[in-house]
The first five atom37 places (N, CA, C, CB, O) and aatype in JSON, in Angstrom:
{
  "aatype": [12, 18, 9, 7, 19, 18, 10, 0, 6, 0, 1, 19, 6, 0, 9, 7, 2, 9, 0, 7, 16, 1, 4, 1, 0, 15, 4, 1, 0, 6, 14, 1, 0, 6, 14, 10, 18, 19, 6, 10, 1, 19, 6, 10, 1, 19, 6, 14, 1, 0, 11, 10, 1, 9, 6, 10, 1, 0, 6, 10, 1, 19, 7, 10, 1, 0, 6, 10, 4, 19, 7, 10, 1, 0, 6, 10, 1, 0, 6, 10, 1, 0, 6, 10, 1, 0, 6, 10, 4, 19, 6, 13, 4, 0, 6, 10, 1, 0, 6, 10, 1, 19, 6, 10, 1, 19, 6, 10, 1, 0, 6, 14, 10, 18],
  "atom_mask": [
    [1, 1, 1, 1, 1],
    [1, 1, 1, 1, 1],
    [1, 1, 1, 1, 1],
    [1, 1, 1, 0, 1],
    [1, 1, 1, 1, 1],
    [1, 1, 1, 1, 1],
    [1, 1, 1, 1, 1],
    [1, 1, 1, 1, 1],
    [1, 1, 1, 1, 1],
    [1, 1, 1, 1, 1],
    [1, 1, 1, 1, 1],
    [1, 1, 1, 1, 1],
    [1, 1, 1, 1, 1],
    [1, 1, 1, 1, 1],
    [1, 1, 1, 1, 1],
    [1, 1, 1, 0, 1],
    [1, 1, 1, 1, 1],
    [1, 1, 1, 1, 1],
    [1, 1, 1, 1, 1],
    [1, 1, 1, 0, 1],
    [1, 1, 1, 1, 1],
    [1, 1, 1, 1, 1],
    [1, 1, 1, 1, 1],
    [1, 1, 1, 1, 1],
    [1, 1, 1, 1, 1],
    [1, 1, 1, 1, 1],
    [1, 1, 1, 1, 1],
    [1, 1, 1, 1, 1],
    [1, 1, 1, 1, 1],
    [1, 1, 1, 1, 1],
    [1, 1, 1, 1, 1],
    [1, 1, 1, 1, 1],
    [1, 1, 1, 1, 1],
    [1, 1, 1, 1, 1],
    [1, 1, 1, 1, 1],
    [1, 1, 1, 1, 1],
    [1, 1, 1, 1, 1],
    [1, 1, 1, 1, 1],
    [1, 1, 1, 1, 1],
    [1, 1, 1, 1, 1],
    [1, 1, 1, 1, 1],
    [1, 1, 1, 1, 1],
    [1, 1, 1, 1, 1],
    [1, 1, 1, 1, 1],
    [1, 1, 1, 1, 1],
    [1, 1, 1, 1, 1],
    [1, 1, 1, 1, 1],
    [1, 1, 1, 1, 1],
    [1, 1, 1, 1, 1],
    [1, 1, 1, 1, 1],
    [1, 1, 1, 1, 1],
    [1, 1, 1, 1, 1],
    [1, 1, 1, 1, 1],
    [1, 1, 1, 1, 1],
    [1, 1, 1, 1, 1],
    [1, 1, 1, 1, 1],
    [1, 1, 1, 1, 1],
    [1, 1, 1, 1, 1],
    [1, 1, 1, 1, 1],
    [1, 1, 1, 1, 1],
    [1, 1, 1, 1, 1],
    [1, 1, 1, 1, 1],
    [1, 1, 1, 0, 1],
    [1, 1, 1, 1, 1],
    [1, 1, 1, 1, 1],
    [1, 1, 1, 1, 1],
    [1, 1, 1, 1, 1],
    [1, 1, 1, 1, 1],
    [1, 1, 1, 1, 1],
    [1, 1, 1, 1, 1],
    [1, 1, 1, 0, 1],
    [1, 1, 1, 1, 1],
    [1, 1, 1, 1, 1],
    [1, 1, 1, 1, 1],
    [1, 1, 1, 1, 1],
    [1, 1, 1, 1, 1],
    [1, 1, 1, 1, 1],
    [1, 1, 1, 1, 1],
    [1, 1, 1, 1, 1],
    [1, 1, 1, 1, 1],
    [1, 1, 1, 1, 1],
    [1, 1, 1, 1, 1],
    [1, 1, 1, 1, 1],
    [1, 1, 1, 1, 1],
    [1, 1, 1, 1, 1],
    [1, 1, 1, 1, 1],
    [1, 1, 1, 1, 1],
    [1, 1, 1, 1, 1],
    [1, 1, 1, 1, 1],
    [1, 1, 1, 1, 1],
    [1, 1, 1, 1, 1],
    [1, 1, 1, 1, 1],
    [1, 1, 1, 1, 1],
    [1, 1, 1, 1, 1],
    [1, 1, 1, 1, 1],
    [1, 1, 1, 1, 1],
    [1, 1, 1, 1, 1],
    [1, 1, 1, 1, 1],
    [1, 1, 1, 1, 1],
    [1, 1, 1, 1, 1],
    [1, 1, 1, 1, 1],
    [1, 1, 1, 1, 1],
    [1, 1, 1, 1, 1],
    [1, 1, 1, 1, 1],
    [1, 1, 1, 1, 1],
    [1, 1, 1, 1, 1],
    [1, 1, 1, 1, 1],
    [1, 1, 1, 1, 1],
    [1, 1, 1, 1, 1],
    [1, 1, 1, 1, 1],
    [1, 1, 1, 1, 1],
    [1, 1, 1, 1, 1],
    [1, 1, 1, 1, 1],
    [1, 1, 1, 1, 1]
  ],
  "atom_positions": [
    [[-14.79, 39.87, -4.37], [-15.88, 40.02, -5.29], [-16.55, 38.68, -5.54], [-15.41, 40.64, -6.58], [-17.77, 38.56, -5.45]],
    [[-15.76, 37.66, -5.87], [-16.31, 36.35, -6.16], [-16.89, 35.69, -4.91], [-15.23, 35.46, -6.77], [-17.91, 35.0, -4.97]],
    [[-16.25, 35.91, -3.8], [-16.7, 35.31, -2.55], [-18.07, 35.87, -2.17], [-15.68, 35.55, -1.43], [-18.92, 35.14, -1.66]],
    [[-18.28, 37.14, -2.42], [-19.57, 37.77, -2.13], [-20.7, 37.11, -2.9], [0.0, 0.0, 0.0], [-21.79, 36.91, -2.36]],
    [[-20.46, 36.78, -4.16], [-21.48, 36.12, -4.98], [-21.75, 34.73, -4.42], [-21.03, 36.04, -6.47], [-22.9, 34.29, -4.35]],
    [[-20.69, 34.05, -4.03], [-20.84, 32.71, -3.47], [-21.65, 32.75, -2.18], [-19.46, 32.08, -3.21], [-22.53, 31.91, -1.97]],
    [[-21.36, 33.73, -1.32], [-22.1, 33.89, -0.07], [-23.55, 34.25, -0.34], [-21.44, 34.96, 0.81], [-24.45, 33.77, 0.35]],
    [[-23.78, 35.08, -1.33], [-25.15, 35.46, -1.66], [-25.94, 34.25, -2.12], [-25.17, 36.55, -2.75], [-27.11, 34.09, -1.77]],
    [[-25.31, 33.4, -2.9], [-25.95, 32.17, -3.36], [-26.3, 31.26, -2.17], [-25.03, 31.42, -4.37], [-27.38, 30.68, -2.13]],
    [[-25.38, 31.15, -1.23], [-25.62, 30.33, -0.04], [-26.77, 30.9, 0.79], [-24.34, 30.24, 0.81], [-27.57, 30.15, 1.33]],
    [[-26.85, 32.22, 0.87], [-27.93, 32.86, 1.63], [-29.29, 32.57, 0.99], [-27.71, 34.37, 1.72], [-30.25, 32.26, 1.7]],
    [[-29.37, 32.67, -0.33], [-30.63, 32.41, -1.03], [-31.05, 30.97, -0.77], [-30.48, 32.67, -2.56], [-32.23, 30.71, -0.54]],
    [[-30.12, 30.06, -0.82], [-30.43, 28.66, -0.58], [-30.89, 28.45, 0.86], [-29.21, 27.78, -0.88], [-31.85, 27.72, 1.1]],
    [[-30.2, 29.09, 1.81], [-30.58, 28.97, 3.21], [-31.96, 29.54, 3.46], [-29.56, 29.66, 4.11], [-32.76, 28.94, 4.19]],
    [[-32.26, 30.68, 2.86], [-33.59, 31.29, 3.04], [-34.66, 30.36, 2.47], [-33.66, 32.68, 2.35], [-35.71, 30.18, 3.07]],
    [[-34.39, 29.79, 1.32], [-35.34, 28.85, 0.71], [-35.57, 27.65, 1.6], [0.0, 0.0, 0.0], [-36.7, 27.17, 1.7]],
    [[-34.53, 27.16, 2.23], [-34.67, 26.01, 3.12], [-35.46, 26.37, 4.37], [-33.29, 25.49, 3.52], [-36.27, 25.57, 4.84]],
    [[-35.25, 27.56, 4.91], [-35.96, 28.01, 6.11], [-37.44, 28.18, 5.79], [-35.36, 29.33, 6.65], [-38.3, 27.81, 6.59]],
    [[-37.73, 28.75, 4.64], [-39.12, 28.98, 4.25], [-39.83, 27.67, 3.95], [-39.18, 29.9, 3.04], [-41.06, 27.66, 3.82]],
    [[-39.12, 26.6, 3.83], [-39.73, 25.3, 3.57], [-39.94, 25.02, 2.1], [0.0, 0.0, 0.0], [-40.58, 24.02, 1.76]],
    [[-39.42, 25.84, 1.24], [-39.63, 25.62, -0.19], [-38.64, 24.62, -0.77], [-39.53, 26.94, -0.95], [-38.91, 23.97, -1.77]],
    [[-37.51, 24.51, -0.13], [-36.46, 23.59, -0.58], [-36.24, 23.69, -2.09], [-36.83, 22.14, -0.2], [-36.45, 22.74, -2.84]],
    [[-35.82, 24.83, -2.48], [-35.61, 25.09, -3.91], [-34.15, 24.92, -4.3], [-36.08, 26.5, -4.27], [-33.63, 25.68, -5.11]],
    [[-33.52, 23.94, -3.75], [-32.09, 23.74, -4.03], [-31.82, 23.59, -5.52], [-31.56, 22.52, -3.28], [-30.91, 24.21, -6.06]],
    [[-32.59, 22.77, -6.16], [-32.34, 22.52, -7.59], [-32.51, 23.78, -8.41], [-33.26, 21.43, -8.11], [-31.68, 24.07, -9.27]],
    [[-33.56, 24.52, -8.17], [-33.8, 25.72, -8.97], [-32.8, 26.82, -8.61], [-35.23, 26.23, -8.77], [-32.36, 27.57, -9.48]],
    [[-32.45, 26.91, -7.32], [-31.49, 27.94, -6.9], [-30.1, 27.65, -7.46], [-31.43, 28.04, -5.37], [-29.36, 28.56, -7.82]],
    [[-29.75, 26.38, -7.52], [-28.42, 26.01, -8.03], [-28.35, 26.06, -9.54], [-28.04, 24.61, -7.55], [-27.29, 26.32, -10.11]],
    [[-29.47, 25.82, -10.2], [-29.47, 25.77, -11.66], [-29.18, 27.14, -12.26], [-30.81, 25.26, -12.17], [-28.48, 27.23, -13.27]],
    [[-29.7, 28.19, -11.65], [-29.51, 29.52, -12.22], [-28.06, 29.98, -12.18], [-30.37, 30.5, -11.49], [-27.55, 30.42, -13.21]],
    [[-27.36, 29.91, -11.02], [-25.99, 30.41, -11.0], [-25.04, 29.59, -11.87], [-25.48, 30.43, -9.57], [-24.05, 30.13, -12.38]],
    [[-25.32, 28.32, -12.05], [-24.42, 27.5, -12.87], [-24.41, 27.96, -14.32], [-24.82, 26.04, -12.81], [-23.42, 27.79, -15.03]],
    [[-25.51, 28.54, -14.75], [-25.57, 29.03, -16.12], [-24.82, 30.35, -16.29], [-27.01, 29.19, -16.55], [-24.47, 30.73, -17.4]],
    [[-24.57, 31.03, -15.19], [-23.9, 32.32, -15.26], [-22.4, 32.14, -15.46], [-24.17, 33.15, -14.0], [-21.81, 31.2, -14.92]],
    [[-21.78, 33.03, -16.21], [-20.33, 32.95, -16.41], [-19.55, 33.17, -15.11], [-19.88, 33.97, -17.44], [-18.44, 32.67, -14.95]],
    [[-20.14, 33.91, -14.21], [-19.49, 34.17, -12.93], [-19.32, 32.88, -12.15], [-20.29, 35.19, -12.11], [-18.29, 32.66, -11.51]],
    [[-20.34, 32.02, -12.2], [-20.25, 30.73, -11.52], [-19.14, 29.88, -12.13], [-21.59, 29.98, -11.59], [-18.39, 29.21, -11.42]],
    [[-19.05, 29.93, -13.43], [-18.0, 29.17, -14.12], [-16.63, 29.68, -13.67], [-18.14, 29.28, -15.66], [-15.73, 28.89, -13.41]],
    [[-16.49, 30.98, -13.6], [-15.24, 31.58, -13.13], [-14.9, 31.13, -11.72], [-15.31, 33.1, -13.18], [-13.76, 30.77, -11.41]],
    [[-15.93, 31.17, -10.85], [-15.73, 30.73, -9.47], [-15.31, 29.27, -9.41], [-16.99, 30.94, -8.66], [-14.41, 28.9, -8.67]],
    [[-15.97, 28.48, -10.19], [-15.64, 27.05, -10.2], [-14.21, 26.82, -10.65], [-16.61, 26.29, -11.11], [-13.49, 26.0, -10.09]],
    [[-13.82, 27.55, -11.66], [-12.44, 27.43, -12.15], [-11.47, 27.86, -11.06], [-12.22, 28.29, -13.42], [-10.48, 27.18, -10.79]],
    [[-11.76, 28.99, -10.43], [-10.86, 29.49, -9.4], [-10.8, 28.56, -8.2], [-11.3, 30.86, -8.96], [-9.72, 28.32, -7.66]],
    [[-11.94, 28.04, -7.78], [-12.0, 27.27, -6.54], [-11.68, 25.79, -6.72], [-13.36, 27.41, -5.94], [-11.23, 25.15, -5.78]],
    [[-11.91, 25.25, -7.89], [-11.69, 23.82, -8.08], [-10.55, 23.5, -9.04], [-12.95, 23.18, -8.59], [-9.63, 22.76, -8.7]],
    [[-10.61, 24.07, -10.21], [-9.66, 23.7, -11.26], [-8.27, 24.23, -10.96], [-10.14, 24.22, -12.61], [-7.29, 23.49, -11.06]],
    [[-8.16, 25.49, -10.61], [-6.85, 26.08, -10.37], [-6.09, 25.4, -9.22], [-7.01, 27.55, -10.07], [-4.92, 25.07, -9.39]],
    [[-6.73, 25.17, -8.05], [-5.99, 24.46, -6.99], [-5.55, 23.06, -7.41], [-6.84, 24.37, -5.74], [-4.46, 22.63, -7.06]],
    [[-6.41, 22.36, -8.14], [-6.02, 21.03, -8.62], [-4.83, 21.11, -9.55], [-7.19, 20.36, -9.34], [-3.9, 20.31, -9.45]],
    [[-4.85, 22.07, -10.44], [-3.73, 22.23, -11.37], [-2.44, 22.56, -10.61], [-4.03, 23.33, -12.4], [-1.38, 22.02, -10.9]],
    [[-2.57, 23.45, -9.62], [-1.39, 23.79, -8.82], [-0.86, 22.58, -8.08], [-1.72, 24.9, -7.83], [0.35, 22.36, -8.03]],
    [[-1.78, 21.8, -7.5], [-1.35, 20.59, -6.79], [-0.67, 19.6, -7.72], [-2.54, 19.93, -6.1], [0.34, 19.0, -7.36]],
    [[-1.24, 19.43, -8.9], [-0.61, 18.53, -9.88], [0.8, 18.98, -10.21], [-1.44, 18.46, -11.17], [1.73, 18.17, -10.23]],
    [[0.95, 20.25, -10.46], [2.27, 20.79, -10.8], [3.25, 20.57, -9.65], [2.18, 22.29, -11.16], [4.38, 20.13, -9.85]],
    [[2.79, 20.89, -8.43], [3.66, 20.73, -7.26], [4.03, 19.27, -7.04], [2.99, 21.29, -6.02], [5.18, 18.95, -6.77]],
    [[3.04, 18.37, -7.15], [3.32, 16.95, -6.95], [4.25, 16.41, -8.01], [2.03, 16.16, -6.96], [5.16, 15.64, -7.7]],
    [[4.04, 16.81, -9.25], [4.94, 16.36, -10.32], [6.36, 16.84, -10.05], [4.47, 16.88, -11.69], [7.33, 16.09, -10.21]],
    [[6.48, 18.1, -9.65], [7.81, 18.64, -9.37], [8.47, 17.88, -8.22], [7.73, 20.14, -9.03], [9.64, 17.52, -8.29]],
    [[7.7, 17.63, -7.15], [8.25, 16.89, -6.01], [8.66, 15.49, -6.41], [7.24, 16.82, -4.86], [9.73, 15.01, -6.01]],
    [[7.82, 14.83, -7.2], [8.15, 13.48, -7.65], [9.39, 13.48, -8.52], [6.98, 12.87, -8.41], [10.26, 12.61, -8.38]],
    [[9.48, 14.44, -9.42], [10.67, 14.51, -10.29], [11.93, 14.7, -9.46], [10.53, 15.65, -11.31], [12.94, 14.03, -9.68]],
    [[11.86, 15.63, -8.52], [13.03, 15.89, -7.69], [13.39, 14.65, -6.88], [12.76, 17.09, -6.75], [14.56, 14.28, -6.79]],
    [[12.37, 14.02, -6.3], [12.61, 12.82, -5.51], [13.19, 11.69, -6.33], [0.0, 0.0, 0.0], [14.14, 11.03, -5.91]],
    [[12.62, 11.48, -7.52], [13.13, 10.41, -8.38], [14.54, 10.71, -8.86], [12.2, 10.21, -9.58], [15.39, 9.82, -8.91]],
    [[14.78, 11.95, -9.21], [16.14, 12.31, -9.64], [17.14, 12.07, -8.53], [16.2, 13.78, -10.08], [18.23, 11.54, -8.76]],
    [[16.77, 12.46, -7.32], [17.67, 12.27, -6.18], [17.94, 10.79, -5.96], [17.09, 12.9, -4.91], [19.08, 10.38, -5.76]],
    [[16.87, 9.97, -5.99], [17.05, 8.53, -5.79], [17.91, 7.93, -6.89], [15.7, 7.83, -5.73], [18.81, 7.13, -6.63]],
    [[17.63, 8.32, -8.13], [18.4, 7.77, -9.24], [19.86, 8.2, -9.16], [17.81, 8.22, -10.58], [20.76, 7.4, -9.4]],
    [[20.08, 9.45, -8.83], [21.46, 9.95, -8.72], [22.21, 9.2, -7.64], [21.47, 11.45, -8.43], [23.36, 8.81, -7.84]],
    [[21.58, 9.01, -6.49], [22.23, 8.31, -5.39], [22.54, 6.87, -5.8], [21.35, 8.33, -4.12], [23.64, 6.37, -5.56]],
    [[21.54, 6.23, -6.41], [21.74, 4.84, -6.84], [22.84, 4.72, -7.89], [0.0, 0.0, 0.0], [23.7, 3.85, -7.81]],
    [[22.8, 5.61, -8.88], [23.81, 5.57, -9.94], [25.2, 5.88, -9.4], [23.45, 6.55, -11.05], [26.19, 5.26, -9.8]],
    [[25.28, 6.84, -8.51], [26.59, 7.17, -7.91], [27.15, 5.97, -7.17], [26.47, 8.37, -6.96], [28.34, 5.67, -7.28]],
    [[26.3, 5.3, -6.4], [26.77, 4.14, -5.65], [27.25, 3.05, -6.6], [25.64, 3.59, -4.73], [28.3, 2.44, -6.37]],
    [[26.49, 2.79, -7.66], [26.89, 1.78, -8.63], [28.21, 2.16, -9.31], [25.8, 1.59, -9.68], [29.11, 1.33, -9.43]],
    [[28.3, 3.41, -9.73], [29.52, 3.85, -10.41], [30.74, 3.77, -9.49], [29.36, 5.27, -10.92], [31.82, 3.36, -9.9]],
    [[30.54, 4.17, -8.23], [31.64, 4.07, -7.27], [32.11, 2.64, -7.11], [31.22, 4.63, -5.92], [33.31, 2.36, -7.12]],
    [[31.15, 1.73, -6.97], [31.51, 0.32, -6.8], [32.24, -0.2, -8.03], [30.25, -0.53, -6.54], [33.25, -0.89, -7.9]],
    [[31.73, 0.13, -9.21], [32.39, -0.32, -10.45], [33.79, 0.26, -10.58], [31.54, 0.06, -11.68], [34.74, -0.45, -10.9]],
    [[33.9, 1.56, -10.33], [35.21, 2.21, -10.45], [36.2, 1.65, -9.44], [35.08, 3.71, -10.26], [37.37, 1.43, -9.77]],
    [[35.75, 1.41, -8.23], [36.64, 0.83, -7.22], [37.12, -0.54, -7.65], [35.93, 0.74, -5.88], [38.3, -0.86, -7.54]],
    [[36.19, -1.36, -8.15], [36.57, -2.7, -8.59], [37.57, -2.63, -9.75], [35.33, -3.5, -9.01], [38.56, -3.36, -9.76]],
    [[37.31, -1.76, -10.71], [38.21, -1.62, -11.85], [39.58, -1.12, -11.41], [37.62, -0.66, -12.9], [40.61, -1.64, -11.83]],
    [[39.59, -0.09, -10.56], [40.86, 0.46, -10.09], [41.65, -0.57, -9.28], [40.62, 1.71, -9.24], [42.86, -0.68, -9.43]],
    [[40.95, -1.31, -8.43], [41.64, -2.35, -7.66], [42.26, -3.38, -8.58], [40.68, -3.02, -6.69], [43.4, -3.79, -8.39]],
    [[41.5, -3.8, -9.57], [42.01, -4.79, -10.51], [43.23, -4.26, -11.26], [40.91, -5.21, -11.5], [44.25, -4.94, -11.38]],
    [[43.12, -3.03, -11.76], [44.24, -2.44, -12.49], [45.46, -2.27, -11.59], [43.83, -1.08, -13.08], [46.58, -2.59, -11.98]],
    [[45.23, -1.76, -10.38], [46.35, -1.57, -9.46], [46.99, -2.89, -9.07], [45.89, -0.83, -8.21], [48.21, -2.99, -8.97]],
    [[46.16, -3.91, -8.87], [46.71, -5.22, -8.53], [47.57, -5.75, -9.68], [45.58, -6.22, -8.22], [48.66, -6.28, -9.44]],
    [[47.09, -5.61, -10.9], [47.86, -6.08, -12.06], [49.17, -5.32, -12.16], [47.04, -5.91, -13.37], [50.24, -5.91, -12.33]],
    [[49.1, -4.0, -12.04], [50.32, -3.19, -12.13], [51.29, -3.51, -10.99], [49.97, -1.68, -12.11], [52.49, -3.67, -11.2]],
    [[50.75, -3.61, -9.79], [51.57, -3.9, -8.62], [52.23, -5.27, -8.75], [50.73, -3.83, -7.34], [53.42, -5.43, -8.46]],
    [[51.45, -6.25, -9.19], [52.01, -7.59, -9.38], [53.1, -7.59, -10.45], [50.9, -8.59, -9.76], [54.13, -8.24, -10.28]],
    [[52.89, -6.87, -11.53], [53.89, -6.81, -12.6], [55.17, -6.15, -12.08], [53.34, -6.03, -13.81], [56.27, -6.62, -12.38]],
    [[55.03, -5.07, -11.32], [56.22, -4.4, -10.77], [56.95, -5.32, -9.8], [55.82, -3.1, -10.06], [58.18, -5.4, -9.84]],
    [[56.22, -5.99, -8.93], [56.86, -6.9, -7.98], [57.57, -8.04, -8.69], [55.82, -7.47, -7.01], [58.69, -8.41, -8.33]],
    [[56.92, -8.6, -9.69], [57.57, -9.67, -10.45], [58.87, -9.2, -11.09], [56.64, -10.2, -11.53], [59.89, -9.88, -11.03]],
    [[58.81, -8.01, -11.69], [60.02, -7.49, -12.34], [61.12, -7.27, -11.31], [59.71, -6.16, -13.09], [62.27, -7.64, -11.55]],
    [[60.78, -6.68, -10.16], [61.79, -6.45, -9.11], [62.36, -7.78, -8.59], [61.16, -5.64, -7.95], [63.57, -7.92, -8.41]],
    [[61.46, -8.73, -8.34], [61.93, -10.03, -7.85], [62.82, -10.73, -8.86], [60.75, -10.92, -7.5], [63.82, -11.35, -8.49]],
    [[62.46, -10.65, -10.12], [63.31, -11.27, -11.16], [64.7, -10.66, -11.16], [62.66, -11.11, -12.56], [65.71, -11.36, -11.22]],
    [[64.72, -9.33, -11.09], [66.02, -8.65, -11.1], [66.83, -9.06, -9.87], [65.84, -7.11, -11.14], [68.02, -9.37, -9.98]],
    [[66.19, -9.06, -8.71], [66.9, -9.43, -7.48], [67.4, -10.88, -7.54], [65.98, -9.24, -6.25], [68.54, -11.16, -7.17]],
    [[66.55, -11.78, -8.01], [66.96, -13.18, -8.11], [68.11, -13.36, -9.09], [65.77, -14.05, -8.53], [69.04, -14.11, -8.82]],
    [[68.06, -12.68, -10.21], [69.15, -12.77, -11.18], [70.47, -12.27, -10.58], [68.81, -11.97, -12.45], [71.53, -12.87, -10.75]],
    [[70.35, -11.15, -9.88], [71.56, -10.59, -9.26], [72.11, -11.57, -8.22], [71.27, -9.22, -8.6], [73.31, -11.81, -8.18]],
    [[71.24, -12.12, -7.4], [71.69, -13.06, -6.37], [72.27, -14.33, -6.99], [70.53, -13.42, -5.43], [73.3, -14.84, -6.55]],
    [[71.6, -14.82, -8.01], [72.08, -16.05, -8.66], [73.43, -15.83, -9.34], [71.06, -16.56, -9.68], [74.28, -16.71, -9.32]],
    [[73.62, -14.69, -9.92], [74.91, -14.39, -10.57], [76.01, -14.17, -9.54], [74.79, -13.16, -11.48], [77.17, -14.48, -9.78]],
    [[75.62, -13.64, -8.39], [76.6, -13.34, -7.36], [77.09, -14.62, -6.66], [76.01, -12.36, -6.35], [78.22, -14.68, -6.19]],
    [[76.22, -15.61, -6.58], [76.6, -16.86, -5.88], [77.55, -17.66, -6.79], [75.33, -17.73, -5.5], [77.37, -17.74, -8.0]],
    [[78.55, -18.24, -6.14], [79.48, -19.08, -6.95], [78.81, -20.39, -7.34], [80.8, -19.37, -6.16], [77.95, -20.91, -6.61]],
    [[79.19, -20.91, -8.45], [78.67, -22.19, -8.92], [79.5, -23.3, -8.31], [78.68, -22.28, -10.46], [80.72, -23.14, -8.23]],
    [[78.95, -24.39, -7.9], [79.69, -25.49, -7.29], [80.04, -26.53, -8.27], [78.93, -26.11, -6.19], [80.67, -27.53, -7.92]]
  ]
}
């Protein structure tokens, strides 16, 4: 329905151009005042732009979230690994020291004094 009106408008303009009257301004001025033209403009210009904005925003949000998640995960992994290594090293060193102390005490007590 709307496309038919648009085509009719184009035909009137083309006929005016062929006849040599070049009534572009007057032919365009009339349909713009009509509510149908406003509807067409909204459908053909505003709605696609709005849809594109929504789609682009959604894509950007998804992309940014993915990048942030990947970056944060990498940072957290690195931090956790460093913390765990430090804790494990401390615990391991403490256990080794305790075992070595016990072994040395046992050996020293077992050896005769000169």
